[in-house]
MIZA-81414 format. One record per residue (C-alpha): residue in three letters; x, y, z. Coordinates in pm, 1 decimal, always signed. Layout:
residues N
- ALA,X,Y,Z
...
//
This chain:
residues 426
- UNK,-14031.4,+12976.8,-20021.2
- UNK,-13688.8,+12951.7,-19970.6
- UNK,-13394.0,+13088.8,-20199.7
- UNK,-13280.9,+12834.4,-20482.3
- UNK,-12950.2,+12766.3,-20576.6
- UNK,-12838.1,+12736.9,-20909.0
- UNK,-12590.1,+12474.9,-20992.7
- UNK,-12436.5,+12497.5,-20635.7
- UNK,-12229.5,+12817.6,-20711.0
- UNK,-12512.9,+13073.6,-20763.7
- UNK,-12784.9,+13154.0,-20545.3
- UNK,-13089.8,+13401.5,-20635.8
- UNK,-13184.8,+13602.8,-20337.3
- UNK,-13398.6,+13901.8,-20248.6
- UNK,-13242.7,+14239.6,-20288.7
- UNK,-13327.6,+14340.2,-19960.9
- UNK,-13101.5,+14056.2,-19841.7
- UNK,-12797.8,+14204.4,-20019.5
- UNK,-12469.6,+14220.9,-19752.7
- UNK,-12145.9,+14378.6,-19800.4
- UNK,-11903.2,+14117.6,-19910.4
- UNK,-12121.2,+13946.6,-20150.7
- UNK,-12052.9,+13910.7,-20504.0
- UNK,-12316.9,+14008.3,-20740.6
- UNK,-12343.9,+13818.9,-21036.5
- UNK,-12678.5,+13915.5,-21180.6
- UNK,-12939.3,+14209.8,-21119.9
- UNK,-13278.7,+14100.7,-21197.0
- UNK,-13465.4,+14423.6,-21277.8
- UNK,-13571.0,+14642.1,-21559.9
- UNK,-13234.6,+14809.9,-21705.4
- UNK,-13396.7,+15171.0,-21647.9
- UNK,-13421.0,+15062.5,-21270.6
- UNK,-13053.6,+14944.8,-21237.9
- UNK,-12833.7,+15212.0,-21054.0
- UNK,-12521.1,+15045.4,-21124.5
- UNK,-12325.3,+15080.6,-21441.1
- UNK,-12184.3,+14709.6,-21422.2
- UNK,-12345.4,+14415.7,-21437.0
- UNK,-12168.5,+14221.0,-21192.3
- UNK,-11940.1,+14355.4,-20930.1
- UNK,-11840.7,+14282.9,-20535.2
- UNK,-12050.3,+14470.3,-20315.9
- UNK,-11771.7,+14694.9,-20100.3
- UNK,-11962.8,+14954.2,-19906.2
- UNK,-12297.7,+15011.0,-19747.3
- UNK,-12405.6,+15270.1,-19982.2
- UNK,-12393.2,+15003.2,-20284.7
- UNK,-12546.6,+14750.7,-20049.6
- UNK,-12863.8,+14999.8,-20006.4
- UNK,-12890.2,+15061.6,-20340.0
- UNK,-12935.9,+14708.0,-20402.4
- UNK,-13186.2,+14660.6,-20118.3
- UNK,-13382.1,+14963.3,-20224.6
- UNK,-13390.4,+14937.7,-20599.4
- UNK,-13328.3,+14566.7,-20702.3
- UNK,-13589.0,+14306.7,-20676.3
- UNK,-13352.3,+14000.7,-20661.1
- UNK,-12990.9,+13930.9,-20745.7
- UNK,-12782.9,+13614.5,-20801.4
- UNK,-12484.7,+13587.9,-20605.7
- UNK,-12179.5,+13423.6,-20679.3
- UNK,-12065.5,+13229.5,-20399.5
- UNK,-11707.0,+13100.2,-20541.5
- UNK,-11642.9,+13516.9,-20552.6
- UNK,-11819.0,+13638.6,-20235.1
- UNK,-12017.6,+13561.7,-19893.2
- UNK,-12319.2,+13374.0,-19910.3
- UNK,-12653.7,+13426.3,-19679.3
- UNK,-12623.7,+13458.0,-19321.0
- UNK,-12865.2,+13302.6,-19118.8
- UNK,-13003.4,+13650.2,-19021.4
- UNK,-13025.1,+13737.9,-19398.6
- UNK,-13211.4,+13436.2,-19469.8
- UNK,-13519.0,+13476.6,-19290.2
- UNK,-13728.0,+13787.6,-19232.1
- UNK,-13774.8,+13990.5,-18919.4
- UNK,-14046.4,+13732.2,-18774.1
- UNK,-13798.2,+13425.3,-18817.4
- UNK,-14001.9,+13292.8,-19155.3
- UNK,-13772.1,+13191.8,-19447.3
- UNK,-13748.3,+13498.6,-19674.5
- UNK,-13999.4,+13470.5,-19981.1
- UNK,-13846.6,+13474.0,-20317.7
- UNK,-13974.7,+13624.1,-20644.8
- UNK,-14323.8,+13591.6,-20482.4
- UNK,-14573.3,+13863.8,-20532.8
- UNK,-14704.1,+14033.2,-20196.7
- UNK,-15052.0,+14032.2,-20120.7
- UNK,-15049.5,+14351.6,-19939.3
- UNK,-15145.9,+14678.4,-20085.4
- UNK,-14877.5,+14851.9,-20264.0
- UNK,-14679.8,+15121.1,-20050.5
- UNK,-14799.2,+15458.6,-20108.2
- UNK,-14589.4,+15692.7,-20339.5
- UNK,-14379.6,+15939.3,-20194.3
- UNK,-14234.1,+16248.4,-20347.2
- UNK,-13877.9,+16274.0,-20230.9
- UNK,-13681.7,+16599.9,-20278.5
- UNK,-13413.1,+16552.7,-20530.7
- UNK,-13093.8,+16543.1,-20446.8
- UNK,-12807.6,+16736.9,-20558.0
- UNK,-12550.1,+16539.6,-20763.1
- UNK,-12220.9,+16489.1,-20581.2
- UNK,-11928.5,+16715.5,-20603.4
- UNK,-11621.6,+16569.5,-20779.7
- UNK,-11447.3,+16567.1,-20434.9
- UNK,-11731.0,+16365.6,-20269.4
- UNK,-11775.0,+16133.4,-20555.5
- UNK,-11416.3,+16071.7,-20545.5
- UNK,-11418.3,+16003.8,-20176.6
- UNK,-11709.0,+15768.9,-20217.5
- UNK,-11519.0,+15571.0,-20488.4
- UNK,-11221.0,+15524.6,-20311.8
- UNK,-11413.0,+15424.2,-19971.5
- UNK,-11539.7,+15162.3,-20157.4
- UNK,-11229.8,+15043.3,-20309.1
- UNK,-11069.7,+15044.3,-19960.5
- UNK,-11331.3,+14826.8,-19829.5
- UNK,-11279.4,+14615.2,-20110.1
- UNK,-10900.1,+14584.0,-20076.5
- UNK,-10930.0,+14529.3,-19699.9
- UNK,-11122.8,+14223.4,-19768.6
- UNK,-10914.4,+14102.1,-19993.8
- UNK,-10596.9,+14148.5,-19823.2
- UNK,-10788.8,+13961.7,-19542.5
- UNK,-10872.3,+13679.6,-19727.5
- UNK,-10492.4,+13680.3,-19844.8
- UNK,-10358.4,+13666.3,-19494.6
- UNK,-10573.1,+13342.6,-19478.4
- UNK,-10425.6,+13204.7,-19743.1
- UNK,-10762.5,+13202.5,-19942.9
- UNK,-10711.0,+13294.5,-20319.9
- UNK,-10724.2,+13626.5,-20485.0
- UNK,-10899.2,+13610.6,-20810.9
- UNK,-10852.6,+13851.5,-21085.3
- UNK,-11211.6,+13913.2,-21137.7
- UNK,-11212.0,+14043.3,-20783.4
- UNK,-10947.6,+14273.9,-20841.7
- UNK,-11106.3,+14399.2,-21188.6
- UNK,-11410.9,+14488.3,-20996.1
- UNK,-11246.5,+14735.3,-20804.2
- UNK,-11007.6,+14857.0,-21086.2
- UNK,-11334.5,+14924.0,-21292.4
- UNK,-11476.7,+15157.0,-21037.5
- UNK,-11146.8,+15336.5,-20987.1
- UNK,-11103.8,+15360.0,-21378.1
- UNK,-11451.6,+15518.4,-21435.3
- UNK,-11377.0,+15755.4,-21144.5
- UNK,-11023.0,+15836.3,-21290.9
- UNK,-11218.4,+15905.1,-21646.5
- UNK,-11489.4,+16128.1,-21436.4
- UNK,-11203.1,+16350.3,-21255.7
- UNK,-10844.9,+16211.7,-21222.5
- UNK,-10760.1,+16512.9,-21020.3
- UNK,-11025.0,+16443.7,-20746.4
- UNK,-10915.4,+16087.3,-20736.1
- UNK,-10545.2,+16191.4,-20672.9
- UNK,-10651.4,+16468.4,-20434.4
- UNK,-10868.0,+16228.5,-20210.4
- UNK,-10583.0,+15916.8,-20211.3
- UNK,-10356.6,+16183.6,-20084.1
- UNK,-10584.5,+16206.8,-19763.8
- UNK,-10494.5,+15899.9,-19560.7
- UNK,-10591.5,+15772.1,-19212.7
- UNK,-10314.1,+15610.6,-19044.4
- UNK,-10515.8,+15303.3,-18946.2
- UNK,-10584.9,+15216.7,-19339.6
- UNK,-10268.1,+15368.0,-19456.2
- UNK,-10161.9,+15038.3,-19654.6
- UNK,-10506.1,+14971.7,-19775.6
- UNK,-10567.2,+15335.9,-19913.2
- UNK,-10177.1,+15367.6,-20034.7
- UNK,-10269.7,+15074.3,-20268.3
- UNK,-10582.6,+15215.8,-20420.1
- UNK,-10388.5,+15533.7,-20470.3
- UNK,-10130.9,+15364.6,-20661.1
- UNK,-10367.5,+15179.9,-20865.2
- UNK,-10521.3,+15497.3,-20950.4
- UNK,-10181.2,+15655.3,-21050.2
- UNK,-10081.0,+15331.6,-21249.9
- UNK,-10397.1,+15379.8,-21452.1
- UNK,-10349.0,+15741.1,-21535.8
- UNK,-9987.5,+15689.4,-21626.4
- UNK,-10042.3,+15398.6,-21838.9
- UNK,-10306.6,+15580.8,-22061.3
- UNK,-10058.2,+15861.5,-22072.7
- UNK,-9813.4,+15601.2,-22202.0
- UNK,-10102.9,+15484.9,-22464.1
- UNK,-10157.7,+15122.9,-22330.1
- UNK,-10453.6,+14942.8,-22485.1
- UNK,-10741.5,+14936.2,-22193.0
- UNK,-10655.0,+14556.9,-22098.0
- UNK,-10316.0,+14677.6,-22003.9
- UNK,-10449.9,+14980.0,-21827.4
- UNK,-10611.9,+14725.1,-21623.7
- UNK,-10363.7,+14502.1,-21541.0
- UNK,-10135.6,+14812.1,-21452.5
- UNK,-10435.7,+14904.8,-21187.8
- UNK,-10455.0,+14555.7,-21089.4
- UNK,-10066.9,+14539.9,-20978.8
- UNK,-10085.2,+14864.3,-20813.4
- UNK,-10410.0,+14722.0,-20601.8
- UNK,-10171.1,+14435.8,-20437.8
- UNK,-9811.4,+14579.4,-20506.1
- UNK,-9784.1,+14633.4,-20100.2
- UNK,-9962.6,+14290.7,-19998.7
- UNK,-9655.3,+14156.8,-19862.3
- UNK,-9680.8,+14441.0,-19585.1
- UNK,-9952.8,+14233.5,-19440.4
- UNK,-9696.9,+14004.5,-19298.7
- UNK,-9493.6,+14267.0,-19138.8
- UNK,-9563.7,+14361.9,-18778.2
- UNK,-9787.2,+14658.0,-18750.7
- UNK,-9527.9,+14814.1,-18472.4
- UNK,-9274.5,+14818.7,-18765.5
- UNK,-9501.6,+14962.9,-19038.7
- UNK,-9639.3,+15199.8,-18803.0
- UNK,-9329.2,+15296.0,-18605.6
- UNK,-9281.1,+15715.5,-18573.1
- UNK,-8904.9,+15674.1,-18516.7
- UNK,-8619.1,+15552.5,-18767.0
- UNK,-8624.0,+15202.5,-18802.1
- UNK,-8339.5,+14981.5,-18636.5
- UNK,-8111.6,+14802.4,-18890.9
- UNK,-8301.4,+14445.8,-18783.8
- UNK,-8657.5,+14650.6,-18848.3
- UNK,-8518.3,+14784.8,-19177.6
- UNK,-8443.4,+14441.2,-19324.1
- UNK,-8766.4,+14307.7,-19223.1
- UNK,-8965.9,+14584.1,-19369.0
- UNK,-8775.0,+14557.2,-19705.8
- UNK,-8860.0,+14162.7,-19704.7
- UNK,-9217.8,+14275.1,-19800.4
- UNK,-9166.9,+14288.6,-20184.8
- UNK,-9050.6,+13908.4,-20191.0
- UNK,-9314.2,+13780.1,-19908.2
- UNK,-9609.8,+13951.6,-20137.0
- UNK,-9438.9,+13799.0,-20453.6
- UNK,-9436.0,+13449.5,-20277.0
- UNK,-9808.9,+13516.4,-20139.5
- UNK,-9932.8,+13571.6,-20486.6
- UNK,-9728.1,+13299.1,-20645.7
- UNK,-9925.7,+13056.1,-20388.0
- UNK,-10249.4,+13219.5,-20473.7
- UNK,-10190.5,+13168.3,-20845.7
- UNK,-10397.7,+13260.0,-21149.4
- UNK,-10266.5,+13639.8,-21190.6
- UNK,-10113.0,+13791.5,-21469.1
- UNK,-9745.8,+13749.9,-21434.8
- UNK,-9701.5,+14146.3,-21473.1
- UNK,-9863.4,+14170.2,-21144.5
- UNK,-9611.7,+13961.7,-20951.1
- UNK,-9352.4,+14154.6,-21153.5
- UNK,-9473.6,+14489.3,-20987.9
- UNK,-9534.2,+14356.4,-20645.7
- UNK,-9131.7,+14215.7,-20634.1
- UNK,-8984.4,+14480.7,-20815.5
- UNK,-9125.2,+14819.6,-20716.0
- UNK,-8859.7,+14917.9,-20460.7
- UNK,-8591.7,+14844.9,-20752.0
- UNK,-8394.5,+15095.6,-20914.2
- UNK,-8250.0,+15167.2,-21269.0
- UNK,-7908.7,+15215.9,-21109.7
- UNK,-7930.8,+14880.4,-20940.5
- UNK,-7947.1,+15065.3,-20600.1
- UNK,-8260.7,+14939.9,-20492.9
- UNK,-8408.1,+14610.4,-20350.6
- UNK,-8477.9,+14321.7,-20312.8
- UNK,-8239.9,+14174.0,-20567.4
- UNK,-8049.5,+14496.1,-20691.6
- UNK,-8201.3,+14482.5,-21039.5
- UNK,-8072.5,+14732.5,-21291.3
- UNK,-8146.1,+14895.2,-21636.4
- UNK,-8309.3,+14641.4,-21906.2
- UNK,-8376.3,+14398.5,-21616.9
- UNK,-8637.3,+14604.0,-21525.3
- UNK,-8971.8,+14582.5,-21677.4
- UNK,-9183.5,+14887.8,-21799.9
- UNK,-9437.1,+14801.0,-21528.2
- UNK,-9183.7,+14800.0,-21255.7
- UNK,-9053.5,+15129.9,-21355.4
- UNK,-9392.9,+15273.6,-21348.4
- UNK,-9464.8,+15122.5,-21010.5
- UNK,-9145.7,+15258.6,-20858.8
- UNK,-9248.8,+15599.0,-20970.6
- UNK,-9620.8,+15621.0,-20849.0
- UNK,-9477.8,+15412.5,-20538.6
- UNK,-9258.7,+15688.2,-20447.4
- UNK,-9451.2,+15964.4,-20541.8
- UNK,-9783.3,+15860.0,-20322.0
- UNK,-9577.4,+15785.8,-20017.8
- UNK,-9392.3,+16115.5,-20003.7
- UNK,-9694.9,+16308.9,-20092.2
- UNK,-9899.6,+16124.6,-19767.0
- UNK,-9868.3,+16198.8,-19416.2
- UNK,-9701.0,+15934.1,-19244.7
- UNK,-9631.7,+15838.2,-18880.3
- UNK,-9264.7,+15939.7,-18908.7
- UNK,-9299.9,+16241.4,-19172.0
- UNK,-9499.8,+16519.6,-19304.8
- UNK,-9661.9,+16525.4,-19657.2
- UNK,-9472.3,+16692.0,-19935.8
- UNK,-9678.9,+16937.3,-20181.3
- UNK,-9721.8,+16761.1,-20508.8
- UNK,-9468.1,+17005.0,-20676.8
- UNK,-9207.0,+16962.3,-20428.7
- UNK,-9242.7,+16572.4,-20463.8
- UNK,-9174.1,+16610.5,-20837.4
- UNK,-8919.2,+16831.9,-20833.4
- UNK,-8718.2,+16606.2,-20590.4
- UNK,-8795.3,+16308.5,-20803.5
- UNK,-8647.7,+16477.9,-21087.3
- UNK,-8332.6,+16525.9,-20960.1
- UNK,-8291.9,+16150.4,-20791.6
- UNK,-8062.5,+16055.4,-21125.4
- UNK,-8032.3,+15680.4,-21125.1
- UNK,-8353.8,+15612.9,-20980.2
- UNK,-8618.2,+15615.8,-21209.2
- UNK,-8693.0,+15598.1,-21584.1
- UNK,-8658.4,+15989.0,-21691.2
- UNK,-8897.1,+15918.6,-21984.4
- UNK,-9143.3,+15726.5,-21771.6
- UNK,-9118.8,+15998.7,-21514.4
- UNK,-9183.6,+16271.8,-21749.9
- UNK,-9495.9,+16088.0,-21875.7
- UNK,-9610.6,+16059.6,-21508.0
- UNK,-9574.8,+16410.3,-21473.0
- UNK,-9792.7,+16498.7,-21764.6
- UNK,-10052.0,+16231.3,-21661.3
- UNK,-10116.0,+16431.2,-21324.9
- UNK,-10101.8,+16794.2,-21492.9
- UNK,-9907.7,+16919.6,-21195.3
- UNK,-9607.2,+17112.2,-21258.5
- UNK,-9279.0,+17031.5,-21038.3
- UNK,-9157.4,+17320.7,-20832.8
- UNK,-8910.7,+17536.5,-21006.2
- UNK,-9052.5,+17408.8,-21380.5
- UNK,-9028.0,+17708.7,-21631.5
- UNK,-9413.5,+17724.1,-21765.8
- UNK,-9576.1,+17973.2,-22023.0
- UNK,-9883.7,+18124.2,-21937.3
- UNK,-10213.8,+18233.5,-22098.2
- UNK,-10114.5,+18587.6,-22097.8
- UNK,-9777.2,+18477.6,-22308.8
- UNK,-9538.9,+18514.1,-21986.3
- UNK,-9278.7,+18288.2,-21906.2
- UNK,-9228.7,+18189.9,-21539.1
- UNK,-9141.6,+17952.4,-21282.0
- UNK,-9351.5,+17755.4,-21036.7
- UNK,-9282.3,+17883.8,-20685.9
- UNK,-9531.2,+17731.2,-20476.5
- UNK,-9901.2,+17550.5,-20415.8
- UNK,-10179.8,+17715.3,-20501.8
- UNK,-10534.4,+17654.9,-20450.1
- UNK,-10519.6,+17322.8,-20609.0
- UNK,-10206.9,+17115.1,-20730.2
- UNK,-10307.5,+17210.0,-21086.5
- UNK,-10313.1,+17588.7,-21003.9
- UNK,-9973.8,+17655.8,-20869.9
- UNK,-9833.9,+18020.4,-20797.5
- UNK,-9566.9,+18122.3,-21123.4
- UNK,-9333.3,+18383.0,-21060.7
- UNK,-9338.4,+18559.1,-21430.3
- UNK,-9075.5,+18714.3,-21536.7
- UNK,-9004.8,+18713.0,-21946.1
- UNK,-9248.0,+18880.3,-22186.2
- UNK,-9269.2,+18657.2,-22482.7
- UNK,-9416.3,+18865.9,-22736.3
- UNK,-9155.0,+19161.5,-22651.5
- UNK,-8871.5,+18896.4,-22596.3
- UNK,-8766.3,+19092.7,-22296.9
- UNK,-8745.6,+19049.0,-21910.4
- UNK,-9000.3,+19209.6,-21708.1
- UNK,-8980.5,+19269.3,-21305.3
- UNK,-9063.4,+18936.1,-21144.3
- UNK,-9416.2,+18919.9,-20991.8
- UNK,-9604.9,+18626.9,-20834.5
- UNK,-9933.4,+18526.5,-21045.1
- UNK,-10208.7,+18325.0,-20944.5
- UNK,-10288.8,+18070.9,-21244.9
- UNK,-10619.1,+18037.4,-21159.0
- UNK,-10644.0,+18378.4,-21294.8
- UNK,-10367.0,+18340.3,-21562.9
- UNK,-10376.9,+17945.3,-21641.7
- UNK,-10054.9,+17751.9,-21761.0
- UNK,-10078.6,+17635.8,-22119.0
- UNK,-9731.6,+17431.3,-22144.1
- UNK,-9407.6,+17381.5,-21978.8
- UNK,-9089.8,+17536.0,-22181.5
- UNK,-8707.2,+17449.6,-22181.3
- UNK,-8509.9,+17701.8,-22028.8
- UNK,-8202.1,+17607.6,-22210.5
- UNK,-8396.6,+17704.3,-22558.1
- UNK,-8500.7,+18056.9,-22438.5
- UNK,-8180.3,+18156.9,-22205.3
- UNK,-7924.1,+17924.6,-22331.7
- UNK,-7600.9,+17885.5,-22087.8
- UNK,-7750.4,+18175.8,-21848.1
- UNK,-8038.4,+17959.7,-21742.4
- UNK,-7881.1,+17791.7,-21444.5
- UNK,-7807.5,+18107.1,-21289.3
- UNK,-8104.8,+18274.8,-21377.6
- UNK,-8321.1,+17991.4,-21225.1
- UNK,-8131.6,+18001.9,-20910.1
- UNK,-8173.8,+18387.5,-20905.3
- UNK,-8561.9,+18318.0,-20931.1
- UNK,-8569.4,+18026.9,-20688.8
- UNK,-8338.0,+18199.6,-20415.2
- UNK,-8572.3,+18345.4,-20160.9
- UNK,-8812.6,+18030.5,-20149.2
- UNK,-8794.6,+17773.8,-19887.1
- UNK,-8590.4,+17440.2,-19947.0
- UNK,-8784.3,+17103.3,-20004.7
- UNK,-8847.3,+16908.5,-19693.3
- UNK,-8593.8,+16651.8,-19796.5
- UNK,-8247.0,+16758.8,-19902.4
- UNK,-8111.4,+16600.1,-20205.0
- UNK,-7846.2,+16432.6,-20017.9
- UNK,-8103.2,+16206.9,-19819.9
- UNK,-8090.6,+15855.6,-19951.6
- UNK,-8434.5,+15708.5,-20072.5
- UNK,-8382.9,+15404.7,-19845.6
- UNK,-8474.2,+15583.9,-19538.1
- UNK,-8836.3,+15602.5,-19671.7
- UNK,-9049.3,+15283.8,-19623.4
//
């Protein structure tokens, strides 16, 4: 008996016929046998496809949201139509005991989530390139997966999304900005629906780059004036693409169009400034730049998270400072040069990376209980954790700028001088 369509849009098939690109509308199995936390979702990677094939007797797919059956999947290995929901007359397979697998590490789990999201974004961008509509629920399926991963271990997700393959940079960057936008939205106490919109906006903020020649996107040297002009058209091209596709929250379109605008009006494409920039656009500007400068590109090396945040704090007029400080809090990463208090009740400044971005090396120089300076020494915060940031002016008054400069004077400068304009970065 062949698979039976349901109202034309839905098709119930065997689990073993599942393929990447199908949109699962329903899983037909006992809840205790369901390996997925969602009831409906886009199959974006081979791992999920195999879990469906191995665990779920049958599924209903939504032909309006994903691919349908191929000719090969519609028939079994001998060319006969694939039966649906009919009991097998053969003897049951013997039960074998498999060795219990260890649970994935946080980095492994984050890597798997990122790979699923990148596969989904690649499919969606490909559909957009062909002029096919991007549906909010398709974006939401990816965003919900990312949101779940961020709740489990945001640090692991941020770490993994910094590791970008050159050929997939735009897609991984989109996933990274989506994750950063959701983390920032939660830090700003947004409601869950607004957090999801922020995540969806991050996913498609750079969709205009599918219309920019790859030779320009991946160029290793400086862009010519004409090439730079082409690159700087991608926000407007992306906005036009999303407008044509229709059906998306206006804030998603706003982020696509305005993520390269700056608070002082020096951004592009429209030179918007101040109140003309929405909160979502201000958030996206921060998340986009942070991920770009902490990623290896064909034309530059990656900055450390501490260097990146320190520099971004110096770019006066570019970002909304209140939102930038919320962003820093959402990352739980201290900028290079930040004054912090350690668990040992000493004050110190962040001087370089540690084992992880959340555990930098701190130059301790002041004993709080004794209220006196001590000989400066570099401390590993794995052993003496940071408990909070402090204000240098509160502790040291007008002496703080000179004291700070002395503590930092033997360190290497950041990889970009403060005078270099942000426009040179794509």
